[in-house]
C-alpha positions as CSV (number, residue, x, y, z in Angstrom):
1,M,153.3,-223.8,-57.2
2,A,152.5,-225.2,-53.8
3,L,150.2,-223.5,-51.2
4,V,151.9,-220.4,-49.8
5,N,151.4,-218.3,-46.7
6,T,150.4,-214.7,-46.9
7,K,153.6,-213.0,-46.1
8,E,154.9,-212.2,-49.6
9,M,151.5,-211.6,-51.2
10,F,150.7,-209.0,-48.4
11,K,154.0,-207.3,-48.9
12,K,153.4,-206.8,-52.5
13,A,149.8,-205.8,-52.0
14,Y,150.8,-203.1,-49.4
15,E,153.4,-201.7,-51.7
16,G,151.1,-201.9,-54.8
17,G,148.0,-200.4,-53.3
18,Y,145.7,-203.3,-53.8
19,A,144.2,-206.1,-51.7
20,I,144.0,-209.8,-52.0
21,G,140.5,-211.4,-52.1
22,A,139.8,-213.9,-49.3
23,F,136.8,-216.0,-50.3
24,N,135.1,-218.5,-48.1
25,V,134.8,-222.1,-49.4
26,N,132.4,-224.9,-48.5
27,N,132.4,-227.3,-51.4
28,M,133.9,-228.2,-54.7
29,E,131.9,-225.9,-57.0
30,I,132.8,-222.8,-54.8
31,I,136.5,-223.7,-54.9
32,Q,136.4,-224.2,-58.6
33,G,134.6,-221.0,-59.3
34,I,136.9,-218.9,-57.2
35,T,140.2,-220.4,-58.5
36,E,139.0,-220.4,-62.1
37,A,138.4,-216.7,-61.9
38,A,141.7,-216.0,-60.1
39,G,143.6,-218.2,-62.6
40,E,142.2,-216.5,-65.7
41,L,142.8,-213.1,-64.1
42,K,146.3,-214.0,-62.9
43,A,145.4,-212.9,-59.4
44,P,146.7,-214.2,-56.0
45,V,143.9,-215.6,-53.9
46,I,143.0,-216.7,-50.4
47,L,140.7,-219.7,-49.9
48,Q,139.4,-219.5,-46.4
49,V,137.6,-222.1,-44.3
50,S,135.4,-221.4,-41.3
51,K,134.7,-223.6,-38.3
52,G,131.3,-224.2,-39.9
53,A,132.8,-225.2,-43.2
54,R,135.1,-227.7,-41.5
55,A,132.2,-229.3,-39.8
56,Y,130.1,-229.4,-43.0
57,A,132.6,-230.6,-45.5
58,N,135.2,-232.4,-43.4
59,P,138.7,-230.9,-43.1
60,T,140.3,-233.7,-45.2
61,Y,138.0,-233.2,-48.1
62,L,138.5,-229.4,-48.1
63,V,142.3,-229.7,-48.0
64,K,142.3,-232.2,-50.8
65,L,139.9,-230.0,-52.9
66,V,142.2,-227.0,-52.4
67,E,145.3,-229.1,-53.3
68,A,143.5,-230.1,-56.6
69,A,142.8,-226.4,-57.3
70,V,146.5,-225.6,-56.7
71,A,147.4,-228.4,-59.2
72,Q,144.9,-226.9,-61.8
73,N,146.3,-223.3,-61.3
74,P,150.0,-223.7,-60.9
75,D,150.8,-220.1,-62.0
76,I,149.0,-218.2,-59.2
77,P,149.7,-218.0,-55.4
78,I,147.0,-219.7,-53.4
79,T,146.7,-219.6,-49.6
80,L,144.6,-222.0,-47.5
81,H,143.4,-219.9,-44.5
82,L,141.4,-220.7,-41.3
83,D,138.7,-218.0,-40.9
84,H,137.7,-217.0,-37.3
85,G,139.5,-219.7,-35.5
86,P,138.0,-219.6,-32.0
87,S,140.8,-221.3,-30.1
88,Y,144.5,-222.3,-30.1
89,E,143.4,-225.9,-30.5
90,M,141.5,-225.3,-33.8
91,C,144.4,-223.2,-35.1
92,K,146.8,-226.0,-34.3
93,A,144.6,-228.6,-35.9
94,C,144.4,-226.6,-39.1
95,I,148.2,-226.0,-39.2
96,D,148.7,-229.8,-38.7
97,D,146.2,-230.4,-41.6
98,G,148.3,-228.3,-44.0
99,F,146.8,-224.8,-43.8
100,T,149.3,-222.2,-44.6
101,S,147.6,-219.3,-42.7
102,V,145.3,-219.1,-39.7
103,M,143.2,-216.5,-38.0
104,F,142.8,-216.6,-34.2
105,D,139.7,-214.6,-33.3
106,G,139.9,-213.5,-29.7
107,S,138.1,-210.2,-30.4
108,S,135.4,-211.0,-27.9
109,K,137.9,-211.7,-25.1
110,P,139.5,-209.1,-22.8
111,F,142.6,-207.5,-24.4
112,E,145.1,-209.5,-22.2
113,E,143.4,-212.8,-23.0
114,N,143.3,-212.1,-26.7
115,V,147.0,-211.2,-26.6
116,A,148.0,-214.3,-24.6
117,E,146.2,-216.8,-26.8
118,A,147.2,-215.1,-30.1
119,A,150.8,-215.2,-29.0
120,K,150.5,-218.9,-28.3
121,V,149.1,-219.5,-31.8
122,V,151.9,-217.4,-33.3
123,E,154.6,-219.4,-31.4
124,Y,153.2,-222.7,-32.9
125,A,152.4,-221.4,-36.4
126,H,155.7,-219.8,-37.1
127,K,157.5,-223.1,-36.5
128,Y,155.8,-224.3,-39.6
129,N,156.0,-221.1,-41.7
130,V,152.3,-220.5,-41.2
131,T,151.2,-216.8,-41.0
132,V,148.8,-215.6,-38.3
133,E,146.0,-213.1,-38.4
134,A,144.2,-211.8,-35.3
135,E,141.5,-209.3,-34.6
136,L,141.0,-206.2,-32.5
137,G,137.6,-204.6,-32.3
138,T,134.3,-206.5,-32.8
139,L,132.2,-206.5,-35.9
140,G,128.4,-206.8,-35.7
141,G,126.3,-209.3,-37.6
142,V,126.0,-213.0,-38.1
143,E,128.2,-215.4,-40.1
144,D,128.5,-219.1,-39.4
145,E,129.6,-219.3,-35.7
146,V,130.2,-215.5,-35.4
147,S,127.2,-213.6,-34.0
148,V,127.5,-210.2,-32.5
149,E,124.5,-207.9,-31.8
150,A,124.8,-204.4,-33.4
151,D,125.0,-202.6,-30.1
152,K,127.9,-204.8,-29.0
153,A,130.1,-204.1,-32.0
154,M,133.1,-201.9,-31.3
155,Y,135.5,-200.0,-33.5
156,T,139.1,-200.8,-33.2
157,D,141.0,-198.6,-30.8
158,P,144.1,-197.4,-32.7
159,E,145.9,-196.8,-29.3
160,Q,145.9,-200.6,-28.7
161,V,147.3,-201.9,-32.1
162,Q,151.0,-201.3,-31.5
163,D,150.9,-203.1,-28.2
164,F,148.9,-205.9,-29.5
165,V,151.1,-206.6,-32.6
166,N,154.3,-206.2,-30.6
167,Q,153.1,-208.6,-27.8
168,T,151.7,-211.2,-30.1
169,G,153.9,-211.2,-33.2
170,V,151.0,-211.7,-35.5
171,D,151.5,-211.2,-39.2
172,S,148.3,-209.3,-40.0
173,L,145.5,-207.6,-38.1
174,A,141.8,-207.5,-38.7
175,I,140.2,-204.3,-37.5
176,A,136.6,-203.0,-37.1
177,I,136.0,-199.8,-39.1
178,G,132.3,-200.2,-40.0
179,T,132.0,-203.5,-41.9
180,S,129.5,-206.1,-40.7
181,H,129.1,-209.9,-41.0
182,G,126.3,-211.4,-43.0
183,A,123.8,-210.2,-45.7
184,Y,121.7,-208.0,-43.4
185,K,124.2,-205.2,-42.7
186,F,122.3,-201.9,-43.0
187,K,118.7,-201.0,-43.7
188,P,117.6,-199.0,-46.8
189,G,118.1,-195.3,-46.2
190,Q,121.2,-195.8,-44.1
191,D,124.5,-194.5,-45.5
192,P,127.1,-197.1,-44.6
193,K,130.6,-195.6,-44.7
194,L,133.9,-197.0,-43.6
195,R,135.8,-195.2,-40.8
196,L,138.8,-194.6,-43.0
197,D,140.1,-192.2,-40.4
198,I,140.6,-195.1,-38.0
199,L,142.3,-197.1,-40.8
200,E,144.6,-194.2,-41.4
201,E,145.5,-193.8,-37.8
202,V,146.1,-197.5,-37.5
203,S,148.4,-197.4,-40.5
204,K,150.4,-194.6,-39.0
205,R,150.9,-196.6,-35.9
206,L,151.7,-199.7,-37.8
207,P,153.6,-198.5,-40.9
208,G,153.9,-201.2,-43.6
209,F,151.8,-203.6,-41.6
210,P,149.0,-205.5,-43.5
211,I,145.4,-204.8,-42.3
212,V,142.4,-207.0,-42.9
213,L,138.7,-206.2,-43.4
214,H,136.0,-208.8,-42.5
215,G,132.4,-208.5,-43.3
216,A,133.0,-206.8,-46.6
217,S,130.3,-208.2,-48.9
218,S,128.3,-205.6,-50.8
219,V,125.0,-207.6,-50.9
220,P,124.0,-207.0,-54.6
221,Q,120.3,-206.2,-54.8
222,E,120.0,-208.1,-58.0
223,F,120.6,-211.4,-56.2
224,V,118.2,-210.5,-53.4
225,N,115.6,-209.7,-56.1
226,I,116.1,-213.0,-57.9
227,I,115.9,-215.0,-54.7
228,N,112.6,-213.2,-53.8
229,Q,111.2,-213.6,-57.3
230,Y,111.5,-217.3,-57.0
231,G,110.1,-218.0,-53.6
232,G,112.4,-216.3,-51.2
233,N,111.5,-213.7,-48.5
234,M,114.8,-211.8,-48.0
235,P,114.4,-208.2,-46.7
236,N,116.2,-205.5,-48.6
237,A,119.6,-204.7,-47.2
238,I,122.6,-202.5,-48.0
239,G,126.1,-203.9,-47.9
240,I,129.5,-202.1,-47.9
241,P,129.8,-199.8,-50.9
242,E,132.5,-201.2,-53.2
243,S,133.9,-197.7,-53.7
244,E,134.7,-197.5,-49.9
245,L,136.4,-200.9,-50.1
246,R,138.5,-199.8,-53.0
247,K,139.7,-196.8,-51.0
248,A,140.7,-199.1,-48.2
249,A,142.5,-201.4,-50.5
250,K,144.6,-198.4,-51.7
251,M,145.6,-197.7,-48.1
252,A,146.8,-200.3,-45.7
253,V,144.2,-203.0,-46.3
254,C,145.8,-206.1,-47.9
255,K,143.1,-208.7,-47.4
256,I,139.3,-208.2,-47.9
257,N,137.0,-211.0,-46.9
258,V,134.0,-212.0,-49.1
259,D,131.5,-214.7,-48.1
260,S,127.8,-213.5,-48.2
261,D,128.0,-212.3,-51.8
262,I,129.2,-215.8,-53.0
263,R,126.3,-217.4,-51.1
264,L,123.8,-214.9,-52.6
265,A,125.1,-215.4,-56.1
266,M,125.0,-219.2,-55.8
267,T,121.6,-219.4,-54.2
268,A,120.1,-217.0,-56.7
269,S,121.4,-219.1,-59.6
270,I,120.0,-222.3,-58.2
271,R,116.6,-220.8,-57.4
272,K,116.3,-219.4,-60.9
273,Y,117.4,-222.7,-62.4
274,F,114.7,-224.7,-60.6
275,A,112.0,-222.2,-61.4
276,E,112.9,-222.5,-65.1
277,H,113.5,-226.2,-65.1
278,P,111.2,-227.7,-62.4
279,D,111.6,-231.2,-63.7
280,H,115.4,-231.4,-63.6
281,F,117.0,-233.4,-60.8
282,D,120.6,-233.9,-61.9
283,P,122.8,-231.9,-59.5
284,R,125.3,-231.2,-62.3
285,Q,122.7,-229.3,-64.2
286,Y,122.0,-226.7,-61.5
287,L,125.4,-226.7,-59.9
288,A,127.2,-225.8,-63.2
289,P,125.5,-222.4,-63.5
290,A,125.9,-221.9,-59.8
291,R,129.6,-222.4,-60.2
292,Q,129.7,-219.9,-63.0
293,A,127.8,-217.4,-60.8
294,V,130.5,-217.7,-58.2
295,K,133.2,-217.3,-60.8
296,D,131.6,-214.2,-62.2
297,M,131.2,-212.7,-58.7
298,V,134.8,-213.4,-57.8
299,A,136.1,-212.0,-61.1
300,H,134.1,-208.8,-60.4
301,K,135.6,-208.5,-56.9
302,I,139.1,-209.1,-58.1
303,T,139.0,-206.5,-60.8
304,E,136.7,-203.8,-59.4
305,V,137.3,-204.0,-55.6
306,M,140.6,-205.7,-54.8
307,G,142.6,-204.5,-57.8
308,C,144.8,-207.6,-57.7
309,D,144.2,-208.8,-61.3
310,G,147.6,-209.4,-63.0
311,K,149.4,-209.4,-59.7
312,A,150.2,-213.1,-59.4
């Protein structure tokens, strides 16, 4: 199976009451861990690349690694997606490189500017059967190039969604209902909950339309503890409760993004390995268990959060 766009997988997800996992990739081991889990669980999957990942790994390398993963997993739908594309130019470059889905993130721009540039991306993307995601509302937190102070974050206004989708022609919409980028989302003692009332209102105004959640990592305390046990100094933090994400997946949310949890799992594995094997220096020795940690994390998300296992 060749790379696919998100149109058909989102249609099935909406009708089936589940979400597709969208996992950020930066290198070979992460791509392998994600796709091995998805392949074994017969789950559709989205591999997404940020601006920072493109700069780190080189677009050509990433595309070829993903193509290799597709060849290794011919029985599952795989989408190659640009995450948080900051401009029309970057979205165009990714489409030209072979991406099958792109996100234009104009959420920090005034509504009219966001609409105008998103529509421009859609016009180009749809010529090549590439689907387009855009964003309304602003998530707080830090992830790669995205950095928004907590007091600048804004919930999505449901009254704007119909006009935005109608004027731009986008295929999916990322909304802000209480998620946050990065690992430091909420302090202990806080009770993070998603504004499912906003999600419900958006879905009423956009019946059958796929909604996306960014910043949806749960920040497992076990990984923070391992990192700190072996020389780290991460403060305790609370992520998005997986029970809340599962509720959203049963509603209109068809795509849930996960990045920080993969980084935490991988980093915890590598720190633990070096603490237990201080004299080892072969990258294969510490990257193999790190890849397994990514695989285990993704398998958990697919089965317990997204509910998309067996949906390939």
